[in-house]
VOPA-639424 format. One record per residue: residue number from 0; residue in one letter; chain; x, y, z of N, C-alpha, C, O in turn. Coordinates in Angstrom, 3 decimals, m for minus. Each point is the difference from the previous one (the first is absolute). Layout:
<recs>
gupa  midren  bapa  n_c1  n_c2  n_c3  ca_c1  ca_c2  ca_c3  c_c1  c_c2  c_c3  o_c1  o_c2  o_c3
NUM  A  A  X  Y  Z  X  Y  Z  X  Y  Z  X  Y  Z
...
</recs>
This chain:
<recs>
gupa  midren  bapa  n_c1  n_c2  n_c3  ca_c1  ca_c2  ca_c3  c_c1  c_c2  c_c3  o_c1  o_c2  o_c3
0  M  A  50.364  m71.357  60.144  m1.408  m0.107  m0.317  m0.171  m0.287  m1.526  m0.735  m0.905  m0.396
1  E  A  1.435  1.703  m0.431  m0.147  m0.175  m1.448  0.597  m1.346  m0.390  m0.539  m0.649  m0.896
2  R  A  1.595  0.207  1.503  0.603  m1.303  m0.289  m0.981  m1.107  0.333  m0.160  m0.929  m0.792
3  S  A  m0.522  0.998  1.977  m0.965  m1.051  0.384  m1.168  m0.036  m0.981  m0.461  m1.072  m0.390
4  K  A  m0.011  2.249  m0.002  m1.099  0.108  m0.886  0.348  m0.687  m1.374  m0.787  m0.744  m0.586
5  F  A  1.996  1.054  0.150  0.474  m0.568  m1.288  0.034  m1.540  0.087  m0.449  m0.675  m0.927
6  I  A  0.971  0.123  2.019  0.156  m1.445  0.128  m1.408  m0.620  0.065  m0.260  m1.028  m0.625
7  E  A  m0.612  1.643  1.363  m1.434  m0.553  0.057  m0.593  m0.066  m1.377  m0.682  m0.966  m0.342
8  Q  A  0.936  1.986  m0.457  m0.569  0.024  m1.347  0.664  m0.938  m0.991  m0.665  m0.555  m0.875
9  V  A  1.962  0.375  1.005  0.709  m0.813  m1.018  m0.001  m1.532  0.369  0.185  m0.842  m0.880
10  T  A  m0.391  0.504  2.161  0.011  m1.403  0.376  m0.976  m0.900  m0.799  0.388  m1.061  m0.490
11  P  A  m1.657  1.503  0.366  m0.947  m0.856  m0.771  0.451  m0.245  m1.475  m0.234  m1.074  m0.553
12  Y  A  0.875  2.077  m0.056  0.446  m0.126  m1.373  1.125  m1.027  m0.101  0.040  m0.762  m0.965
13  F  A  0.894  0.720  1.958  1.033  m1.020  m0.037  m0.598  m1.383  0.218  0.399  m0.967  m0.649
14  I  A  m1.390  0.876  1.596  m0.636  m1.283  0.235  m0.715  m0.495  m1.205  0.025  m1.204  m0.256
15  Q  A  m0.659  2.042  m0.501  m0.780  m0.361  m1.200  0.891  m0.279  m1.174  m0.276  m0.952  m0.731
16  H  A  1.379  1.747  0.480  0.756  m0.074  m1.201  1.384  m0.723  0.243  0.663  m0.387  m0.962
17  G  A  m0.263  0.220  2.196  1.239  m0.647  0.259  1.130  1.032  0.155  m0.220  1.191  m0.224
18  Y  A  1.384  m1.625  0.592  1.117  0.903  0.352  0.847  0.335  m1.239  0.645  1.048  m0.028
19  K  A  m0.633  m1.933  m1.015  0.841  0.241  m1.148  m0.657  1.005  m0.984  0.674  0.852  m0.580
20  T  A  m2.022  m0.982  0.412  m0.680  0.683  m1.121  m0.024  1.522  0.138  0.235  0.711  m0.976
21  L  A  m0.514  m0.210  2.168  m0.197  1.405  0.156  1.305  0.778  m0.047  0.961  m0.311  0.704
22  R  A  m0.956  1.342  m1.562  1.123  0.935  m0.007  m0.326  1.241  0.821  m1.170  0.307  0.229
23  V  A  2.161  0.377  0.196  m0.220  1.198  0.852  m0.866  1.029  m0.720  m0.795  0.698  0.630
24  E  A  0.953  m0.602  m1.965  m0.807  0.927  m0.788  m1.461  m0.380  0.080  m0.867  0.865  0.127
25  E  A  0.585  m2.168  m0.203  m1.419  m0.457  0.114  m0.511  0.215  1.434  m1.165  0.350  0.190
26  I  A  2.005  m0.550  0.794  m0.399  0.194  1.407  m0.394  1.490  0.173  m0.969  0.324  0.687
27  S  A  1.734  0.547  m1.318  m0.285  1.459  0.124  m1.437  0.265  m0.596  m0.777  0.738  0.606
28  K  A  0.448  m1.307  m1.725  m1.298  0.239  m0.680  m1.131  m0.611  0.909  m1.051  0.609  0.197
29  L  A  1.307  m1.788  0.322  m1.044  m0.711  0.778  m0.276  0.654  1.281  m1.149  m0.003  0.441
30  T  A  2.137  0.579  0.208  m0.165  0.583  1.332  m0.263  1.466  0.018  m0.556  0.533  0.960
31  G  A  0.966  0.145  m2.048  m0.176  1.476  m0.073  1.188  0.710  0.621  0.008  1.228  0.080
32  F  A  1.014  m1.987  0.369  1.226  0.617  0.549  0.911  0.256  m1.147  0.168  m0.867  m0.859
33  S  A  0.460  2.083  0.805  0.944  0.270  m1.051  1.276  m0.839  0.136  0.292  m0.497  1.088
34  L  A  0.442  0.341  m2.132  1.244  m0.747  0.028  0.982  0.705  0.946  0.763  m0.674  0.692
35  K  A  m0.762  1.999  m0.647  0.859  0.734  0.909  m0.331  m0.324  1.426  0.905  m0.215  0.807
36  S  A  m2.205  0.171  m0.459  m0.432  m0.280  1.335  0.410  m1.417  0.411  0.470  m0.232  1.113
37  I  A  m0.665  m0.727  m2.063  0.298  m1.379  0.360  1.526  m0.178  0.246  0.404  m0.667  0.953
38  Y  A  0.424  1.270  m1.821  1.445  m0.128  0.179  0.558  0.791  1.189  1.089  m0.271  0.505
39  N  A  m1.898  1.276  m0.074  0.389  0.692  1.259  m0.232  m0.908  1.194  0.703  0.111  1.005
40  M  A  m1.693  m1.024  m1.098  m0.258  m0.894  1.127  0.729  m1.331  m0.128  0.272  m0.632  1.021
41  F  A  0.050  0.185  m2.210  0.650  m1.322  m0.177  1.105  0.130  m1.073  m0.196  0.659  m1.021
42  P  A  1.341  m1.287  1.263  1.072  0.049  m0.995  m0.332  m0.770  m1.240  0.585  0.261  m1.051
43  G  A  m1.511  m1.211  1.123  m0.302  m0.800  m1.234  m1.128  m1.016  0.297  m0.528  m0.046  1.110
44  K  A  0.186  m0.738  m2.091  m1.103  m0.943  0.105  0.271  m1.032  1.022  m0.951  m0.423  0.658
45  S  A  2.176  m0.041  m0.447  0.304  m1.037  0.965  m0.371  0.523  1.421  m0.513  m0.764  0.818
46  S  A  0.766  2.026  m0.538  m0.344  0.561  1.260  m1.506  0.078  0.212  m0.512  m0.233  1.095
47  I  A  m0.189  0.574  m2.196  m1.470  0.032  0.065  m0.512  m1.382  0.344  m0.863  m0.138  0.867
48  I  A  1.380  m0.898  m1.531  m0.480  m1.354  0.239  0.243  m0.427  1.480  m0.828  m0.687  0.598
49  S  A  1.956  1.103  m0.043  0.286  m0.290  1.398  m1.112  0.548  0.921  m0.479  m0.682  0.907
50  S  A  0.102  1.912  m1.174  m1.040  0.619  0.803  m1.377  m0.603  m0.252  m0.823  m0.119  0.908
51  V  A  0.596  m0.255  m2.160  m1.275  m0.676  m0.318  m0.153  m1.360  0.698  m1.085  m0.354  0.460
52  L  A  2.192  m0.401  m0.390  m0.015  m1.263  0.724  m0.309  0.186  1.505  m0.781  m0.751  0.585
53  N  A  1.409  1.761  0.011  m0.266  0.295  1.427  m1.457  0.373  0.176  m0.626  m0.457  0.956
54  H  A  0.060  1.262  m1.830  m1.373  0.423  0.132  m0.922  m1.213  m0.229  m0.967  m0.187  0.738
55  R  A  1.254  m0.605  m1.720  m0.811  m1.231  m0.233  m0.033  m0.917  1.214  m1.036  m0.572  0.337
56  N  A  2.170  0.445  0.303  0.080  m0.860  1.228  m0.810  0.518  1.118  m0.615  m0.769  0.739
57  K  A  0.593  2.126  m0.585  m0.897  0.621  1.010  m1.415  m0.256  m0.310  m0.795  m0.254  0.905
58  L  A  0.430  0.311  m2.179  m1.388  m0.265  m0.413  m0.377  m1.451  0.269  m1.137  m0.305  0.362
59  L  A  2.096  m0.569  m0.542  m0.251  m1.463  0.288  m0.228  m0.211  1.456  m0.936  m0.706  0.375
60  L  A  1.730  1.271  0.446  m0.208  m0.074  1.476  m1.352  0.571  0.424  m0.694  m0.593  0.827
61  R  A  0.322  1.738  m1.389  m1.258  0.596  0.297  m1.179  m0.890  m0.442  m0.998  m0.108  0.713
62  M  A  1.117  m0.515  m1.867  m0.974  m0.948  m0.465  m0.158  m1.146  0.954  m1.123  m0.421  0.277
63  G  A  2.235  m0.107  0.242  m0.067  m1.095  0.982  m0.722  0.439  1.272  m0.754  m0.792  0.566
64  E  A  0.955  2.016  m0.100  m0.650  0.471  1.208  m1.523  0.136  m0.277  m0.818  m0.396  0.829
65  E  A  0.457  0.953  m1.987  m1.428  0.235  m0.317  m0.702  m1.307  m0.122  m1.152  m0.105  0.422
66  I  A  1.800  m0.941  m0.999  m0.617  m1.263  m0.139  m0.285  m0.613  1.401  m1.062  m0.577  0.235
67  K  A  2.060  0.725  0.694  m0.173  m0.565  1.314  m1.181  0.665  0.694  m0.772  m0.685  0.671
68  I  A  0.613  1.967  m0.807  m1.111  0.727  0.668  m1.338  m0.498  m0.547  m0.964  m0.122  0.756
69  H  A  0.889  m0.174  m2.081  m1.302  m0.323  m0.577  m0.246  m1.544  0.014  m1.017  m0.446  m0.531
70  S  A  1.878  m0.331  1.094  m0.189  m1.438  0.030  m0.658  m0.454  1.317  0.190  0.646  1.030
71  T  A  m0.936  m1.712  m1.051  m0.715  m0.465  1.181  0.865  m0.945  0.790  m0.235  m0.125  1.202
72  N  A  1.192  m0.536  m1.749  0.890  m0.958  0.714  1.237  m0.232  m0.876  0.122  0.560  m1.090
73  A  A  0.747  m1.358  1.570  1.325  m0.205  m0.671  m0.185  m0.732  m1.324  0.712  0.306  m0.956
74  V  A  m1.607  m1.230  0.863  m0.218  m0.733  m1.280  m0.506  0.953  m1.052  0.446  m0.025  m1.147
75  H  A  m1.399  0.883  1.551  m0.566  1.041  m0.841  1.098  0.988  m0.418  0.069  0.441  m1.148
76  N  A  0.774  m0.117  2.116  1.106  0.962  m0.194  0.943  m0.537  m1.062  0.393  0.742  m0.900
77  Y  A  m0.024  m1.992  0.980  0.936  m0.616  m0.902  m0.598  m0.066  m1.439  0.690  0.293  m0.976
78  I  A  m1.940  m0.671  0.873  m0.619  m0.115  m1.338  m0.135  1.353  m0.620  0.257  0.143  m1.195
79  L  A  m0.659  0.888  1.964  m0.099  1.371  m0.495  1.356  0.477  m0.475  0.102  0.690  m1.014
80  L  A  0.936  m1.054  1.741  1.377  0.382  m0.406  0.316  m0.633  m1.420  0.566  0.663  m0.869
81  M  A  m0.924  m1.861  0.694  0.228  m0.717  m1.303  m0.812  0.746  m1.060  0.520  0.263  m1.083
82  L  A  m1.715  0.068  1.348  m0.871  0.668  m1.044  0.499  1.364  m0.295  0.187  0.366  m1.161
83  K  A  0.038  0.416  2.216  0.301  1.431  m0.222  1.419  0.249  m0.545  0.263  1.000  m0.668
84  S  A  0.657  m1.964  0.984  1.366  0.207  m0.503  0.008  m0.052  m1.524  0.841  0.633  m0.638
85  G  A  m1.810  m1.413  0.028  m0.035  m0.071  m1.469  m0.633  1.226  m0.596  0.221  0.283  m1.178
86  E  A  m1.029  0.487  1.968  m0.548  1.254  m0.449  1.009  1.107  0.218  0.083  0.917  m0.817
87  F  A  0.679  m0.968  1.880  0.984  1.091  0.266  0.953  0.093  m1.153  0.197  1.086  m0.546
88  I  A  0.403  m2.189  0.152  0.776  m0.117  m1.247  m0.344  m1.335  m0.636  0.342  m1.029  0.583
89  P  A  m0.961  0.976  m1.678  m0.389  m1.283  m0.651  1.201  m0.920  m0.070  1.121  0.442  m0.252
90  F  A  m1.368  m1.761  0.482  1.077  m1.008  0.120  0.962  0.123  m1.169  1.212  0.071  0.201
91  E  A  m1.766  m0.043  m1.481  0.891  m0.002  m1.140  0.890  1.257  m0.020  1.157  m0.040  m0.418
92  Q  A  m1.749  1.169  0.891  0.867  1.243  0.046  1.030  m0.031  1.038  1.104  0.513  m0.178
93  Q  A  m1.468  m1.147  1.337  0.951  m0.138  1.071  1.290  m0.745  m0.576  1.140  0.414  0.209
94  L  A  m1.412  m1.456  m0.891  1.089  m0.864  m0.511  0.844  0.732  m1.059  1.229  m0.074  m0.003
95  E  A  m1.936  0.787  m0.897  0.619  0.725  m1.042  0.849  1.142  0.587  1.117  0.229  m0.465
96  N  A  m1.603  0.456  1.431  0.692  1.118  0.628  1.290  m0.465  0.654  1.047  0.638  m0.112
97  L  A  m1.159  m1.821  0.831  1.192  m0.530  0.642  1.032  m0.471  m1.057  1.206  0.175  0.168
98  H  A  m1.696  m0.743  m1.200  0.874  m0.452  m1.105  0.767  1.218  m0.540  1.208  m0.103  m0.211
99  Q  A  m1.850  1.231  m0.015  0.673  1.165  m0.545  0.918  0.601  1.091  1.082  0.503  m0.305
100  L  A  m1.503  m0.559  1.511  0.813  0.622  1.077  1.340  m0.742  0.100  1.053  0.631  0.093
101  Q  A  m1.094  m1.982  m0.113  1.239  m0.772  0.103  0.842  0.187  m1.237  1.220  0.097  0.132
102  K  A  m1.774  m0.040  m1.309  0.742  0.077  m1.205  0.634  1.360  m0.290  1.161  0.108  m0.395
103  F  A  m2.003  0.953  0.616  0.499  1.298  m0.388  0.368  0.933  1.158  0.650  1.021  m0.225
104  Y  A  m1.048  m1.344  1.447  0.367  0.822  1.121  0.422  m0.886  1.188  m0.591  0.070  1.078
105  P  A  1.615  m0.896  m1.294  0.460  m0.904  1.042  0.454  0.690  1.257  0.010  m0.630  1.058
106  E  A  0.371  1.902  m1.114  0.417  0.716  1.186  m1.104  0.126  1.046  0.281  0.138  1.191
107  H  A  m1.552  m0.186  m1.643  m1.114  0.115  0.916  m0.599  m1.374  0.306  m0.757  m0.152  0.959
108  Y  A  1.097  m0.837  m1.769  m0.715  m1.291  0.091  0.147  m0.667  1.338  m0.999  m0.380  0.610
109  Q  A  2.247  0.223  m0.123  0.324  m0.762  1.219  m0.641  0.768  1.226  m0.670  m0.609  0.833
110  D  A  0.891  1.917  m0.758  m0.590  0.739  1.130  m1.530  m0.162  0.035  m0.614  m0.156  1.055
111  N  A  0.040  0.203  m2.258  m1.490  m0.133  m0.073  m0.422  m1.376  0.437  m1.053  m0.123  0.625
112  L  A  1.807  m0.930  m0.913  m0.319  m1.337  0.475  m0.039  m0.089  1.483  m0.929  m0.554  0.588
113  I  A  1.989  1.128  0.042  0.059  m0.016  1.462  m1.200  0.744  0.622  m0.608  m0.469  0.962
114  E  A  0.297  1.607  m1.521  m1.110  0.766  0.526  m1.347  m0.726  m0.199  m0.864  m0.032  0.876
115  L  A  0.743  m0.560  m2.110  m1.200  m0.753  m0.271  m0.175  m1.166  0.955  m1.099  m0.246  0.497
116  K  A  2.162  m0.456  m0.248  m0.018  m1.134  0.952  m0.441  0.455  1.390  m0.822  m0.649  0.648
117  N  A  1.393  1.797  m0.193  m0.398  0.527  1.328  m1.497  0.349  0.066  m0.665  m0.274  0.999
118  I  A  0.153  0.872  m2.062  m1.412  0.380  m0.059  m0.860  m1.216  0.061  m0.934  m0.061  0.799
119  I  A  1.233  m0.947  m1.655  m0.779  m1.196  m0.039  0.019  m0.742  1.378  m1.023  m0.476  0.491
120  A  A  2.201  0.412  0.075  0.138  m0.604  1.307  m0.789  0.713  1.098  m0.579  m0.646  0.873
121  S  A  0.558  1.968  m0.919  m0.694  0.784  1.006  m1.506  m0.229  m0.113  m0.682  m0.178  1.009
122  I  A  0.165  0.182  m2.238  m1.437  m0.209  m0.211  m0.414  m1.402  0.394  m1.020  m0.193  0.661
123  L  A  1.847  m0.826  m1.087  m0.302  m1.402  0.360  0.053  m0.254  1.482  m0.833  m0.716  0.557
124  D  A  1.863  1.337  0.102  0.181  m0.220  1.413  m1.248  0.433  0.767  m0.427  m0.699  0.919
125  G  A  m0.164  1.838  m1.280  m1.175  0.485  0.657  m1.178  m0.916  m0.178  m0.798  m0.207  0.915
126  I  A  0.696  m0.366  m2.164  m1.100  m0.918  m0.286  0.137  m1.308  0.764  m0.971  m0.517  0.552
127  V  A  2.203  m0.016  m0.529  0.267  m1.269  0.650  m0.282  0.121  1.559  m0.610  m0.885  0.600
128  I  A  1.062  1.968  m0.010  m0.210  0.168  1.422  m1.497  0.116  0.325  m0.507  m0.566  0.969
129  R  A  m0.165  1.327  m1.831  m1.467  0.151  0.174  m0.700  m1.364  m0.183  m0.911  m0.335  0.756
130  G  A  1.318  m0.404  m1.709  m0.619  m1.335  m0.297  0.219  m0.949  1.165  m0.898  m0.768  0.345
131  Q  A  2.053  0.806  0.256  0.327  m0.869  1.091  m0.906  0.385  1.270  m0.513  m0.849  0.729
132  E  A  0.393  2.126  m0.573  m0.812  0.500  1.108  m1.486  m0.415  m0.159  m0.683  m0.324  0.972
133  E  A  0.229  0.347  m2.207  m1.382  m0.370  m0.290  m0.233  m1.499  m0.089  m1.146  m0.447  m0.035
134  G  A  2.238  m0.348  m0.003  m0.137  m1.458  m0.101  m0.142  m0.515  m1.409  m0.293  m1.180  m0.194
135  F  A  0.493  2.036  m0.807  m0.084  m0.406  m1.373  1.330  m0.519  m0.601  m0.001  m0.751  m0.976
136  F  A  1.124  1.167  1.578  1.335  m0.411  m0.478  0.691  m0.882  1.123  m0.173  0.193  1.203
137  R  A  0.944  m1.142  m1.721  0.674  m0.885  0.941  1.011  0.748  0.843  0.564  0.997  m0.453
138  L  A  m0.318  m1.473  1.708  0.911  0.662  0.920  1.427  m0.358  m0.266  0.637  m0.632  0.842
139  I  A  m0.113  1.004  m1.966  1.420  m0.223  m0.306  0.660  1.352  0.101  m0.659  1.038  0.046
140  D  A  2.019  m1.075  m0.011  0.734  1.223  0.134  m0.286  0.876  m1.190  0.361  m0.329  m1.130
141  Q  A  m1.030  1.480  1.390  m0.444  0.846  m1.093  1.193  0.585  m0.781  m0.144  0.349  m1.171
142  R  A  1.317  m0.243  1.814  1.121  0.497  m0.732  0.464  m0.961  m1.108  0.374  0.400  m1.102
143  I  A  m0.423  m1.718  1.472  0.349  m1.044  m1.042  m1.070  0.001  m1.071  0.299  m0.050  m1.193
144  S  A  m1.548  0.107  1.626  m1.108  m0.044  m0.974  0.054  1.169  m0.940  m0.188  m0.185  m1.203
145  V  A  0.437  1.382  1.687  0.077  1.208  m0.767  1.171  m0.039  m0.965  m0.110  0.366  m1.170
146  E  A  1.253  m0.832  1.710  1.236  m0.142  m0.815  m0.254  m0.904  m1.173  0.357  0.334  m1.129
147  L  A  m0.973  m1.485  1.373  m0.227  m0.977  m1.026  m0.976  0.603  m1.055  0.244  m0.119  m1.201
148  G  A  m1.319  0.750  1.644  m0.971  0.562  m0.866  0.615  1.120  m0.866  m0.270  0.100  m1.197
149  T  A  1.081  0.712  1.822  0.627  1.120  m0.700  1.005  m0.533  m1.093  0.004  0.443  m1.149
150  L  A  0.840  m1.421  1.596  0.952  m0.507  m0.910  m0.622  m0.739  m1.190  0.466  0.116  m1.133
151  N  A  m1.537  m0.884  1.420  m0.689  m0.659  m1.076  m0.578  1.006  m0.992  0.046  m0.190  m1.216
152  Y  A  m0.584  1.254  1.774  m0.603  1.067  m0.872  1.072  0.594  m0.900  m0.176  0.138  m1.210
153  L  A  1.294  0.210  1.843  1.055  0.690  m0.737  0.674  m0.966  m1.031  0.380  0.426  m1.090
154  N  A  m0.243  m1.695  1.445  0.603  m0.968  m0.935  m0.888  m0.196  m1.202  0.490  m0.311  m1.086
155  L  A  m1.755  0.481  1.250  m0.917  m0.211  m1.129  m0.165  1.308  m0.846  0.028  m0.043  m1.230
156  I  A  m0.188  1.134  1.882  m0.289  1.240  m0.760  1.294  0.584  m0.546  m0.058  0.765  m0.962
157  I  A  1.206  m1.077  1.511  1.245  0.590  m0.435  1.009  m1.108  m0.361  0.916  m0.297  0.767
158  P  A  m1.111  m0.309  m1.965  0.933  m0.999  m0.459  1.321  0.684  m0.445  0.132  1.220  0.101
159  N  A  0.795  m1.985  m0.570  1.266  0.604  m0.510  m0.234  0.509  m1.403  0.250  m0.702  m0.980
160  F  A  m0.738  1.944  0.891  m0.276  0.602  m1.291  1.222  0.040  m0.914  m0.133  m0.063  m1.222
161  L  A  1.314  0.167  1.810  1.170  0.208  m0.807  0.685  m1.263  m0.484  0.975  0.030  m0.752
162  S  A  m1.537  m1.163  1.225  0.555  m1.259  m0.455  m0.129  m0.170  m1.508  m1.080  0.264  m0.529
163  P  A  2.115  m0.690  m0.198  m0.106  m0.141  m1.428  m1.109  m0.976  m0.466  m0.537  0.105  m1.103
164  D  A  0.239  m1.028  1.982  m1.045  m1.054  m0.307  m1.418  0.439  0.406  m0.979  m0.707  m0.238
165  F  A  0.900  1.927  0.875  m1.328  0.344  0.485  m0.903  0.605  m1.097  0.425  0.874  m0.756
166  K  A  m1.605  m1.331  0.695  m1.002  0.491  m0.927  m1.117  0.631  0.792  m0.659  m0.695  0.773
167  F  A  0.417  1.968  m0.927  m0.958  0.733  0.775  m1.410  m0.323  m0.457  m0.375  0.265  m1.142
168  D  A  m0.393  m0.836  2.040  m1.428  m0.390  m0.326  m0.861  0.518  1.137  m0.128  m0.677  1.020
169  P  A  m0.486  1.891  m1.166  m0.821  0.557  1.086  m1.126  m0.895  0.446  m0.273  m0.115  1.195
170  E  A  m0.391  m0.528  m2.155  m1.129  m0.849  0.306  0.382  m1.230  0.875  m0.713  m0.400  0.920
171  L  A  1.856  m0.146  m1.270  0.531  m1.198  0.759  0.346  0.417  1.429  m0.323  m0.712  0.951
172  H  A  0.979  1.863  m0.797  0.410  0.416  1.300  m1.154  0.531  0.836  0.023  m0.083  1.228
173  K  A  m1.037  0.632  m1.904  m1.220  0.391  0.700  m0.685  m1.201  0.643  m0.413  0.055  1.158
174  K  A  0.298  m1.125  m1.912  m0.563  m1.260  0.503  0.820  m0.542  1.164  m0.555  m0.440  1.008
175  A  A  1.872  0.473  m1.149  0.833  m0.504  1.103  m0.162  0.854  1.237  0.066  m0.528  1.110
176  L  A  m0.270  1.801  m1.248  m0.193  0.903  1.124  m1.282  m0.344  0.664  m0.021  m0.076  1.229
177  I  A  m1.058  m0.142  m1.933  m1.329  m0.325  0.584  0.081  m1.339  0.726  m0.534  m0.153  1.098
178  I  A  1.224  m0.841  m1.737  0.168  m1.290  0.674  0.758  0.127  1.316  m0.327  m0.675  0.976
179  N  A  1.334  1.534  m0.948  0.759  0.207  1.247  m0.898  0.628  1.073  0.025  m0.434  1.151
180  F  A  m0.810  1.442  m1.512  m0.985  0.562  0.965  m0.862  m1.048  0.623  m0.152  m0.081  1.219
181  V  A  m0.422  m0.740  m2.106  m0.927  m1.034  0.469  0.662  m1.042  0.866  m0.558  m0.373  1.032
182  Q  A  1.743  m0.121  m1.414  0.686  m1.027  0.755  0.455  0.515  1.313  m0.089  m0.734  0.985
183  Y  A  0.581  1.963  m0.883  0.437  0.565  1.263  m1.161  0.108  0.981  0.128  m0.347  1.174
184  L  A  m1.308  0.853  m1.694  m1.148  0.114  0.896  m0.444  m1.377  0.520  m0.247  m0.182  1.192
185  R  A  0.156  m0.755  m2.099  m0.454  m1.339  0.418  0.970  m0.623  0.990  m0.416  m0.775  0.861
186  S  A  1.673  1.090  m0.962  0.983  m0.669  0.879  m0.073  0.473  1.427  0.482  m0.692  0.896
187  I  A  m1.055  1.821  m0.657  m0.035  0.563  1.405  m1.377  m0.047  0.598  m0.146  0.353  1.170
188  L  A  m0.894  m0.772  m1.900  m1.347  m0.012  0.563  m0.225  m1.168  0.989  0.514  m1.107  m0.162
189  T  A  m1.287  1.419  1.157  m0.483  m1.022  0.949  m1.288  m0.566  m0.592  m0.439  0.423  m1.069
190  T  A  m0.173  m1.397  1.781  m1.290  m0.488  m0.421  m1.051  1.145  m0.012  m0.820  0.110  m0.912
191  K  A  0.885  0.707  1.935  m0.874  1.144  0.062  0.282  0.932  m1.140  m0.938  0.565  m0.562
192  G  A  2.203  m0.371  0.182  0.387  0.840  m1.080  m0.532  m0.464  m1.309  m0.454  0.806  m0.811
193  H  A  0.501  m2.145  0.573  m0.568  m0.571  m1.244  m1.511  0.218  m0.108  m0.535  0.205  m1.089
194  Q  A  m0.147  m0.256  2.253  m1.392  0.233  0.014  m0.303  1.484  m0.364  m0.943  0.316  m0.725
195  Q  A  1.789  0.546  1.266  m0.140  1.420  m0.334  0.282  0.244  m1.498  m0.676  0.802  m0.644
196  L  A  1.657  m1.488  0.121  0.290  0.178  m1.405  m1.164  m0.272  m0.924  m0.182  0.670  m1.017
197  K  A  m0.614  m1.682  1.395  m1.199  m0.316  m0.797  m0.979  1.196  m0.042  m0.710  0.212  m0.983
198  L  A  0.700  0.555  2.082  m0.946  1.147  0.047  0.512  1.146  m0.845  m0.771  0.913  m0.294
199  M  A  2.012  m0.911  m0.105  0.589  1.094  m0.746  m0.272  m0.112  m1.499  0.299  0.938  m0.739
200  Q  A  m0.862  m2.068  0.263  m0.242  m0.202  m1.409  m0.771  1.099  m0.652  0.365  0.432  m1.093
201  P  A  m1.446  0.057  1.727  m0.760  1.131  m0.581  0.779  1.305  m0.189  m0.328  0.823  m0.855
202  V  A  1.420  m0.653  1.720  0.794  1.192  m0.153  0.736  m0.016  m1.349  0.030  1.001  m0.715
203  V  A  0.569  m2.174  0.380  0.700  m0.095  m1.260  m0.943  0.016  m1.185  0.299  0.586  m1.040
204  E  A  m1.448  m1.238  1.207  m0.976  0.023  m1.067  m0.468  1.441  m0.262  m0.201  0.381  m1.153
205  H  A  0.031  0.402  2.193  m0.405  1.396  m0.166  1.099  0.739  m0.841  m0.304  0.691  m0.972
206  F  A  1.530  m0.861  1.371  1.063  0.643  m0.792  0.021  m0.436  m1.439  0.275  0.802  m0.892
207  M  A  m0.563  m2.066  0.652  m0.028  m0.510  m1.400  m1.112  0.611  m0.812  0.144  0.172  m1.211
208  N  A  m1.246  0.160  1.843  m1.142  0.509  m0.698  m0.031  1.532  m0.057  m0.882  0.561  m0.649
209  N  A  1.781  0.102  1.283  m0.022  1.437  0.131  1.346  0.681  m0.272  0.319  1.046  0.564
210  T  A  0.448  m1.675  m1.444  1.329  0.530  m0.332  0.193  0.013  m1.477  m0.700  m0.719  m0.713
211  P  A  1.640  1.522  0.207  0.298  m0.022  m1.418  0.424  m1.384  m0.472  0.497  m0.809  0.783
212  N  A  m0.700  0.542  m2.093  0.360  m1.241  m0.568  1.459  m0.423  0.243  0.320  m1.185  0.087
213  S  A  0.538  2.191  0.016  1.457  m0.259  0.128  0.310  m0.704  1.331  1.039  m0.645  0.138
214  F  A  m1.949  0.776  0.837  0.232  m0.690  1.314  m0.832  m1.284  0.110  0.308  m0.853  0.832
215  E  A  m1.309  0.704  m1.616  m0.899  m1.141  0.179  0.663  m1.325  m0.049  m0.283  m0.874  0.821
216  N  A  1.178  0.698  m1.781  0.643  m1.313  m0.118  0.902  m0.326  1.231  0.070  m1.140  0.459
217  A  A  0.621  2.207  0.052  0.851  m0.237  1.168  m0.888  m0.368  1.235  0.381  m0.864  0.790
218  Y  A  m1.549  1.515  m0.633  m0.880  m0.363  1.119  m0.592  m1.353  m0.181  m0.170  m0.737  0.972
219  R  A  m0.163  0.374  m2.223  m0.544  m1.345  m0.251  1.028  m1.079  0.356  m0.342  m1.025  0.591
220  E  A  1.615  1.270  m0.962  1.071  m0.961  0.362  0.195  m0.097  1.462  0.252  m1.077  0.540
221  L  A  m0.367  2.202  0.113  0.100  0.051  1.470  m1.126  m0.816  0.669  0.231  m0.788  0.917
222  A  A  m1.456  1.015  m1.419  m1.125  m0.735  0.541  0.112  m1.472  m0.230  m0.315  m0.784  0.895
223  D  A  0.767  0.361  m2.100  0.217  m1.402  m0.279  1.009  m0.631  0.900  m0.104  m1.169  0.372
224  G  A  1.127  1.995  m0.014  0.994  m0.535  0.884  m0.447  m0.150  1.462  0.365  m0.956  0.685
225  L  A  m1.148  1.907  m0.240  m0.526  m0.035  1.362  m1.102  m1.037  0.197  m0.068  m0.663  1.035
226  W  A  m0.815  0.530  m2.070  m1.094  m0.940  0.074  m0.050  m0.834  m1.232  m0.839  0.225  m0.873
227  P  A  1.770  m1.243  0.773  0.121  m0.766  m1.230  m1.246  m0.820  m0.359  m0.155  m0.446  m1.136
228  A  A  m0.746  0.254  2.142  m1.200  m0.727  m0.289  m1.189  0.807  0.552  0.111  0.631  1.051
229  G  A  m1.194  m0.656  m1.730  m1.242  0.567  0.500  m0.102  1.489  m0.150  m0.884  0.589  0.622
230  R  A  1.751  0.098  m1.428  m0.138  1.397  m0.236  m1.091  0.237  m1.067  m0.043  m0.683  m1.023
231  K  A  m0.836  1.668  1.289  m1.078  0.307  m0.895  0.574  0.823  m1.172  0.952  0.757  0.191
232  G  A  m1.517  m0.899  m1.389  0.399  0.791  m1.109  1.112  m0.597  m0.791  0.439  0.588  m0.988
</recs>
């Protein structure tokens, strides 16, 4: 119970500050857990990060389920997923955290990639099946569709950070991620789906007008990608 409470408290700090920056002493001050208590539960920071990643993945799955419940159809579901994922962990911070994870904690990086892929595939699979049943998505093999969507996402958000030629540019990769979201959605829409997409424009406009400035540019880029002509504002 104490261990679960600690992980719940410390996860937002790792998401906000990254995996490299926080020291165990700072974690103790932020959470109110003594160093002795922390080291009784975990042998070191690496073990804490492993538990934080597991907890974050559970939160991501829960977010996917909540979005599904509050969406009116599959197109709405997919767009809400795009919008909410940027709020769950801001795009720039997602990339920076992954960068740090691969560089400083490679022992957790590969396992986290596998788990992240499974979560993305699970969420997309539900949306694709729903969209096919509603007539908004083309009747292609959803396993192939989900695999392509998942791989495209991972290839864009998780480049080879350790390559000597790689230059980390969060803004560039954020734009690439948004483009991938848009292209994947457009590739699976039926004519009926494209008609439904037009009705979703106010949803994105609402998010643009009611979110912190740090998200506004991402939503504007998303809207420009979904509706390249005729968007208000």
